[in-house]
C-alpha positions, 0 to 999 in steps of 0.5 A: 270285187267278190269280196265286197260283195259278200261283205256288203250283203253279210251286212244287209244280213246284220242289218236285217237281223238287228231291225227283226231282232234288236229294235224294240218296236220289231220285237212286238207282235198284235200291238198299235204303234207306242204311245207317251203318257205323263206318269202321275208324280211328274207332269215332266216325265213320261212313260211309254206304252201301246195297247194290244189288240186282242192279244199281244206278244213282246219277244225280248232277251233276259236282262235279270232274274226279276220280270217287272209288267206295267199295265195301263187301265186308262179303260172308259168308266162303264166297261167291267174290270177286264181280265188278263191273262200272262204266259211267258214262253207258252207257259201261263203265268198269271191272270189278273183283273185290271179293276181300277184307273191308273197303272198296275204293276207285277213283278215275276221272278224268272228261275223257277218259271223258266225252270233249271234248264232254262235258267242255267241257259240264261246265266250261260249267255250272261257268262258268254257276253261278260266273256265277250265284252272283255276280250273285246275292252283290250283290243282295238277299237277298229278290229276284226270285229268291225269288219264283222258286223254281221257277227252276232254279240253272245247274249241271253235267251229271250223269251215270249211274253203273251198279253192276251185281255179277255175283252176288247173295245172301240173307242169311238163306239164308246165315247166322243172320240175319233177312234175305231181301233180294236183296244185290249189293255195298254202295256208299257215296255218290260223292266228288269231288275238283277236280285231280288227284294229282300223282301219278296215279289207276289205278297201282301202285307203282313196281317194278324188272325184273331190269335195274332199269328202272323200271315200274308196272302200271296197272288199266283207267284210269290218268292222271298229269299231266304237263308237255309238254316236246315233241310227242310224249309216249314211252312204253314198255308191255308186257302180261301177260294170259295169253290175250294171244296169243289175244286182242289188248290195245287201249291208247287213250292220251288227253290231258286229254279228247282221245283221241289215239293208240290201240295193239294189243298182241298178245303179251307183248314191249314195245312203244314207243309214241308219242303225239302231243300237239301243245300249246304247250312247256310245256303242263301236261295229264293224260296218260290211258289206257285198256286195253280189259280187265285181268285178275285175279291172283285169277282165275287163282290167284296167292294173294298178288297181289289186283290187277286189271292192266291194262298195264307202263308205264315213266317218259314221255319227251318229244321 
């Protein structure tokens, strides 16, 4: 009877753990219950989202190297554009401005965000889970694992994703609706991708300047795959922040998860940057950059633009 009592007690503990740590609704704080809305392209398909209050946080296990966040801007038209701050594990990752109704997608490559030690811990978690899954595949379906449900299977570390809108509103005070909630921003559940797209993320389409040279704009973060055809990556960058001569812009460069170089831009002039990569010739990796602040073309009142701009960058060369 004592053994049965211990078994039931541990089972109850495990059930509590599952509810607290694994059920998607209970990994969140500062959010209202989930809702659904039809997708624009297919009315028979729905997207799930939930409203934050003043601030919301989601705890999620890392299931890929690329994290995608979806915001649903369905706030009343009379409200101003909404700045939203995004933090991952207490680190400010981005500040975006929602200025148009509909879905807005923001994608981030996690290795440089988590750093070398943090990303190594994630990969160890994946390996441990694969090892246990492989070991379990050769065992009968009913075994010791079934007799100890309190045993937590290995998995990758989890990260907190904090969403902080700059303002809130109460629908009943603006519209003829019976909704007294204090609402911030509507957020879908996170999405994961195992690998970075060959086209990269955080980058605007290529443009040409008056000389015909190609360039593209980054957001606060930008990442793109590259092959190390030398020991240094060379790239030209520049800023168009309206206040750059009074507030320098700092740009960090990463190879995979490791910080490799930092540059401070003091004006709008183009600067050539050399990033020491120090890997075997021909190694494929991901070159990322982080701009310490963006400038919004909405805030600076350029009606045709709604982008958050970091820096302009050229094609990468190697030496």
